[in-house]
N, C-alpha and C positions, 0 to 999 in steps of 0.2 A: 404320441399316442393321444396325451391331454389335449394338442393343441386340435387333432385332426375332430376328436370329439366336441370341441367347445365352439368350434366354427360349421360343424356339417347342419345341415339343414333340419334334420329331427333326430334325436335319439334313439335310431332304430336297435343298438344293441341292447334296450331296455324291453325289446317287445319280444315275450315269450315264444321260443320255439326258433327263434329267428338269430339271437346273438350276433356276435360280429363278424359271424360266415356269411350273413346274408348278403345276397347276389348286389343287389339296389345300388350300393357305391362302385361296384365296379364298372356300371354304366356311366358313372361321370367321370371324365377325362381327368380331373385332379386330383378327384379321392382314387382314381386308379394307379395314376403315377406314384400316390404318396402309397398305397398300397404295395406297388412293387418294389420302392426304394426302402421300406420296411421291412421285405422278405429278404433281400439280398441281406440288408446291413444283419440281421436277426441269422439270416445262416452263417455269415461269416463269424458272429460271435458266440454263436452254439458250438462252432466246432474249437474254438477256443479255448472255451469254457471247458469243454470235455476233455481237452488234452491235458490242462490243466489240474482238473479233478481226479485224471487218472493217474499223475504222480502225486499225487500228495500223501502224506509220509504221517505226519503228525496228527496224533489224535487228543493228544494229550493238554487240556487247556494251558497247563504250565508250561508245558513246552513249545507251545505256539506262543505264549505271551513272551517266552526268553529268546524266541527265534530270531536270529542274525542275518534278515535278509540282505545285508551287505556281503556276506559270504555266499549266497545262492546261487548257485550255477548259473538259475536263470532269472534272477528277481525281476519281477514287474507288479504294476497295480493290480492287475488281476489275480496274481497268485496271492498276493495277501487280501484280497477282497475274497478271495476262496476259503483261507483259511479262519479269515474272522467272519464270514458267516455263518461257517460249521457246516455238519452232515446235513443240517434240518432245511438246508436253504434249496429251495426247486431251481431249476433251470431259468425259469424266467426271472425268479427273483436276481438270481447271478447277474442275467442279460441285462435288468431293467436298470441294476444299482450302474453295471457299468456304461451303460448309454446315456446315464445320469452324468457320471464323472467325465463321461468323454466330452459330450455336449455343454455342460454347466462349466468344467473346468478348462475346457481348451478352446471351443467355437467363440465362446464370448471373449476370452481374452483377446486371440487372433484378430477377431473383428473389430473391437476395440485400438489395436495397434495398426489395421488399415486405414480404420477412419483417423486415426492420430495422425497418422502420416499423410494424407488426404488434406487434411488441416494443415498441417506445418509447412506442405510446400506453398500452399496458397496466400501464408502469412509470414513471409521469409523473415521479417523482425522480429516474431515471436519464436521462428525455428534457433536464430542467432543469440536469441534472450539465453534460451535454454541450455545450446551447445556451450555458450560462455560459463553458464555455471556448472557445465561437466568437464569444461577445464580447470576451472578454477579448485572445483572439490576434486574430482577424479587424476587429472593431471596423464590421461591417457592409459592409467590402469582399470582393471575391471573394477565394478562397485560391489561393497561388501553390504552388510546389513548396518554396519553403525554409519554408514553414508547415507541412509533413508534419512535422517533427519538434517542433513545437511542438502538435501535434492529438493528444496522448495519448489524450483520453479518445474522441475516436471512432472513433480504430484498436482500442479496447478494445471498442466496440462491435460492430464489424465482425468482430472475431476472434470473438467470444462469439458472432454472427449464424451465421456460418460453422460453428461449432460445433455449435449446436443443429440448424440448417438446411444441411447441408454441399451442394453443387453442385459435383458432382452426388453423390446420395446412396448409391452405387454404383459400385465401381471392378471393371472387369474384366480379368484376367491371365491369363497362357494359361504353361503350366512349359513351358521350351524343353530340358529336359532331364529323366531320373530325379532325382528327390529324396528328402529326408526333414527332414520339420517336427518341431520341439520336439514333447513332447506337450503337450495342453491343459491348459487351467489348470485347477486343482483335482481332476484325474484319477489324483493318487495316483502312487505306483511309482518304481521305480528309474529310473536315468538312458536306460539302453536299454528302459526297458517304454512302452508306448503310443504308441509313435512314429506319427508318420499317413507313409504312403508315398505319395509324388506319381510318378502314371507321368506320362513325355512328353505333351505335347498335352493333358493335363487345364486345363480352363478353373477358373478360381476367381472367385468370388463375393465381392467382399470389402465387407461392410455398413459404409459408413463412419457411416450413421445409427446402427446398433446401437453401434461404437465409440465413438463422442463423446456418448454419453448412458448408458455403462455404470457401474454404482455400484462396480465394481471398480477403477475408474481415476478417477473424478471424485466430489468431494463436492458432495451435491446435484445431482445433473447434472439434474436436469428444470428445475430454475430457470434463469432469464436472472439473469447476475450478472456483468458487466464488469469487475467487482473482482477476479474468480478470476483473472485473469492478472497482478495484481501480485505475487501470492505463489506459491511453489513446491506443488506438491504436500502434502498434507499425509502426513507420514511414518507414521502407521498406515495409510494405504492405500497404501505404498508397500511395507512390510513385510507386509501381509495379502497381498498381490498375490505375493510373491514366496518364500512360504513353500513349501517343498517344490520351486521351480522346478531345472530342472538347472543345473549350473555354467556362467557364461560366458551364460546368457540372462537375466538379473535384469532387471527393468523398473527405471529410474532416476526415472521422474516427470519433471514439467515444472518446467524449471529457469528461471525469469524471467530469473536476470543473463546468462545466454547470448543472449536474444534482443537484437537490437537495434533495428528500427521494428516490426518483425511477428513475433509468433509463428510458427513452421513445425514440421514434423516433427519435426526435429532437437532443437529446444530441449523438445520433450514426448514424446522417446524414442517417436514413433510413434502414442502416442496422439492423436494431431491432425493427421490429413491431407487438410485440406479439396481441397487441391490434388495429393493422391497422394504418393509418391516412389519416388526410385531414377529411371533413366534416362529414364523415362517419363513422368515428372511434367511438371505443364503449365508449357509454356515461358511463361505471361504471368501466373503467379502474383503478381510484385510488381506489373506494371502492373496488373493486376484489381485488388487492395488500394488502390492509389493513386487509383486511378479512383472507385473506391465512396467512398473518404473525400472526394476533392474533393464529390463528388454529395451523399453526407451533408451535408456542410461549406454546399455552396449551397442547398440546399432548407431544412436545420433552424435556421437562423441567421434565414430570412425567416419562418419557419412552423411552427405546434405542431399536431398530430396528436390526434385524439380516436377513439375506435372508436364505430360504430353498433351496436348490436346483443350479443347475447350470447357472451361470448368464455373461453375455457379459455387462461389463457397455458402450461399445461404440455401440454395435446392439441389442436393447431387441428381434429382430425377431430370433434370435439365441440363447436367453435365456427362461427359462420354461417358463416365462410370456406371451409370443407372444407380438405382437403390430395388432392393427387395426386403419383403417383412417376410420375419417366421420367428422361429425361438430367437433367432436373432437378426440383426437388421447387416446386410451385408452387401456388397456390389454386385450391379449384375454383370458388367460387362469388362469387368478385372479393375486391375487400378494398374496404370501405364506411367510410369516416371523415371526420370532420369536420374541416374544414383554415381554420385560425384564423392572419390575419396576425399577426405579434409586433408 
């Protein structure tokens, strides 16, 4: 819904007496498809929520806090959410929470794993290097939490995949107050020139895709290179970017010595923001990366992948897989691969 409202031609939902049910969107094929998809999704989720709410037993807060969900006959994320929200939660609140968890916690990780497979299948040397690490560390067993620090190559592959295919590819923010941004890169002028004035209520579309592939910030940005995360941003790139910058706004580049397990927006001075940044940053970023590492480890230590068809590692649009943008980046035509047991 946020994506829909941010990309529609004008805010019809703000017009008094019209609201979200105004028929104009139904006349636009893209928006009509969106509404039909939402109606289908909402109908399924509403039915699930009503079923769980009708089975709710505990109402005492202490009882809910001490509830052992491992011993519940039908444990689920939805059941936990209903208990956590309490009786005051509306059907729409529960539905919105569930959609957020499903999309933010499932589709993003699934898309990342798809693109990681697509990339590794095109760079067999990177796939072989990661598999050697898996063989050395795991030796055929399932990964554990203690293995995370040892699976460095897997983490680098996940990080590089998130750079090339950030999930989501666009961040949307709204200015809460009037503000002024520093002048744009390369515009010249003095400290007070070329400032960008921001009016309260302005919506921002931040292209993470462009940021992560900018030649101003990255060396050979279109190349899949997990090894780039082992070394700092070349000083020549940092110096070039900072030419004429306002005092106090200089970019520091990526510093691997600041990173622990996973590079984040701080380590890259905000040139790498796959999970956003600031107070509205994704709450599950560490869990998502760890989950991705576990999934990659479990799959690639047992199987190798080769692509079927014509593929361009620098441009999926030209490849058989295609590419579509939305809340996530996903393949338009699926991902045809040959799977070989190792």
